[in-house]
C-alpha positions as CSV (number, residue, x, y, z in Angstrom):
1,M,14.5,11.9,-2.5
2,S,11.0,10.7,-3.6
3,I,9.2,8.0,-1.7
4,E,9.4,5.7,-4.6
5,N,13.2,5.8,-4.5
6,Q,13.1,4.9,-0.8
7,R,11.2,1.7,-1.2
8,D,12.8,-1.6,-0.3
9,P,13.5,-3.5,-3.6
10,E,12.9,-6.9,-2.0
11,T,9.5,-5.8,-0.7
12,E,8.6,-4.5,-4.1
13,V,9.5,-7.9,-5.6
14,F,7.4,-9.5,-2.9
15,I,4.4,-7.3,-3.8
16,D,4.7,-8.3,-7.4
17,T,4.0,-11.9,-6.5
18,F,0.3,-11.0,-5.7
19,Q,-2.6,-10.6,-8.0
20,H,-3.9,-7.0,-8.0
21,A,-0.5,-5.6,-6.9
22,Y,-1.2,-2.7,-9.3
23,V,-4.3,-1.8,-7.3
24,Y,-2.3,-1.8,-4.1
25,R,0.4,0.3,-5.7
26,D,-2.1,2.8,-7.0
27,M,-3.7,3.2,-3.6
28,R,-0.3,3.5,-1.9
29,A,0.7,6.2,-4.4
30,K,-2.6,8.0,-3.7
31,Y,-2.0,8.0,0.0
32,D,1.6,9.2,-0.6
33,D,0.3,12.1,-2.7
34,I,-2.0,13.1,0.1
35,K,0.5,12.9,2.9
36,G,3.4,14.3,0.9
37,D,6.5,14.7,3.1
38,V,4.5,14.5,6.4
39,E,5.6,11.4,8.3
40,K,3.1,11.5,11.1
41,I,-0.3,11.4,9.4
42,F,-3.2,9.2,10.0
43,L,-4.1,7.5,6.6
44,E,-7.5,6.5,8.0
45,E,-8.5,10.2,7.5
46,Y,-8.1,9.7,3.8
47,N,-9.6,6.2,3.3
48,E,-12.8,7.7,1.8
49,P,-11.3,9.7,-1.0
50,V,-8.7,7.1,-1.8
51,S,-11.1,4.2,-1.8
52,E,-13.6,6.2,-3.9
53,Y,-10.9,6.9,-6.4
54,I,-9.8,3.3,-6.6
55,S,-13.4,2.1,-6.7
56,E,-14.2,4.2,-9.7
57,K,-10.9,3.5,-11.5
58,Y,-11.0,-0.3,-11.1
59,N,-14.8,-0.9,-10.9
60,I,-14.7,-2.4,-7.4
61,T,-16.5,-1.3,-4.2
62,K,-14.8,1.0,-1.7
63,K,-14.9,-1.8,0.8
64,E,-13.1,-4.1,-1.6
65,A,-10.4,-1.4,-2.2
66,L,-9.9,-1.0,1.6
67,D,-9.9,-4.7,2.2
68,L,-7.3,-5.2,-0.6
69,Y,-5.1,-2.5,0.9
70,T,-5.4,-4.0,4.3
71,Y,-4.6,-7.4,3.0
72,F,-1.4,-6.2,1.3
73,E,-0.3,-4.3,4.4
74,I,-0.7,-7.4,6.6
75,E,1.2,-9.6,4.1
76,I,4.0,-7.0,3.8
77,S,4.3,-6.9,7.5
78,K,4.6,-10.7,7.7
79,F,7.2,-10.5,5.0
80,H,9.2,-7.9,7.0
81,Q,8.9,-10.0,10.1
82,S,10.2,-13.1,8.4
83,K,13.1,-11.1,7.0
84,F,14.0,-9.8,10.4
85,K,13.9,-13.3,11.9
86,E,16.2,-14.6,9.1
87,E,18.7,-11.8,9.8
88,K,19.0,-12.6,13.5
C-alpha cells in the first residue's frame, strides 16, 4: 500500500485549510520518495536536497521551504493532539 493511501483523511482536510498546502505536500512527497519503505530514517539528512528542489520549483529560499515544512508539522501535531483529547 502506498504512503498516500495510508494518510489520515481528516488530517489531509486540515492541511487543505492552510495557504501553501501544495508546497508542504510537495515537500512531504519528496521526503517520502527519498525514504521509500524505510520507517526509521532521519529526514534531516535530506533537508538540503529537498529544500533546494522546493526552492527552485516555487522560487522561495531554502530556509523558507524548511520553515514552511516545520510550521505544517507543528500545526499537524497540534491537530492530532486536539483529536486525541476529544476522543478521551
